Steps between C-alpha positions, in 0.01 A plus 500: 500500500364229270243551223239229437370450147127433467300428187166670439194404301630722218802322341653834397506633860735370769512608864821553691409487870695657787508362854357830630264767372658755267204744482246614755151452354616644170492360147715615211484421130765617253466455124838648401819648641361856493200403715742326741683815612374444857636143507874453450448123500237515223724730297782245532269220387387692190857474366419134441358489145225250582341695787158636401340606831617511863256470791606568859263421788506351847794261518565443130615638167310353205636528147312456175725391215491545125479179298861515385603280796357228723514539877691172570786639291541828693314483835802397712713779354225755567462379861879533548493852355220606738679343798830667409333841448327492843795345689724778369270764643289567194166674557188311391256793514571859607340595828291780347391299194132524416325166471315390194180693445178345617304322234138611526268202498133433549349228717134417519308230683275242334262264672537127434258207531670427832363742759817461707726612211551830324703554186722811482583571134815699414569674170845343465648154478589353839628150430526232236467225757176487699558423868277426798597571859296358786704647786796726579757219483398410145521865395881531503522549119255789517580811708151630415329187630713515816380852565137407429513221756579763765135607466331276757202435275699366199470123476649418158664685209506398135709700248453460124602691187332832579298451815513399868221296654468542875296258709389632838375346821126512561531722806513819293309636202646624172338841554734554796826404330481535119619860484785430743622201297465675164693805628771286650553290185507813280758676720715190539533454124537872423786523749689227318424216736562147368171324437653157445851361438427233246845347542404400856177325410536128550354308213252248632441166335161625377657804335784293346246270332374798301842613382578442133807294584284245687189529290627254238547225760129491587243273339292640214183548704682691773651725234156567354360579846780747570444670165128534569564638850755748369292627208146497631498470880794706627387830347158457659630420850761778470216743439359385834832552680614138498702234325473130414784248480487155345613234749436161343280282284409139590415312180333211686271719709470774236571740785661842446651661809561875509615756753312827548688811610418853602135601518395163354636308799224467755248680283142381573430482128817303415320166513240626254777636275684169505199283426282717279784685331838328478379142525236544227750681280752217526231241436394679181844592368654159575186315394499300821187510718668311787751772593484628856674814627614526860666792679767386745448807718133561423 
């Protein structure tokens, strides 16, 4: 049995994946050795002085470390310890162990300017990396999105910091499906389901352009545009269940290209928003009346 080491979006948490499932639809979280009495493996791990929290779910054990070490210095030794423990017959979780308690959450639906999209707001953080899924194949990083695509009327799913935007096909009305979707999302999260595995999200070129490490390589105008979009535009489109990404700026044509996601993609009012809102804002703030904004998918 070989353990695979996988990074997560949180640099203090590392996942140690097994080739097979180690729990059956159960999730466990242990904060100390006393809490871990139902998991001999977790108890063993807490003897390591840098282990802060142990999570056990599905096919992995995730460990949150204290800052006294860095993962590259100890991760291989931890993986070997887990492998040795299991290969020698060690028990990961006792058969009668009670899973982690459900975390009560609230979910409510909000209309958006796009009649085909509804925004389901959750009272907890879901992800630090917004992601859009247009079909089941794209939804591999998100178990929640995969399950939502099993509803025949779900066309697209967009997941942001604390909400999920669902775009439906026109063949059905929101009155028929809103309660069903809201209930499903609430139960999925309360039962410990994974909304999104940020470590599996492939960074697109558009997303990379907005990362700090690449920001400094852009021209001054592009940097100004990104700053304006981040500070003034993104909060507004997020309120409507969507997102906006900077794609490029052509200095010769004075053309700004953006990508709309979530409820903003395909919204009937998106053209008006681009021209009367974003385009005018950029013209004023950059003091350039020739700027034109174009949505690549609008």
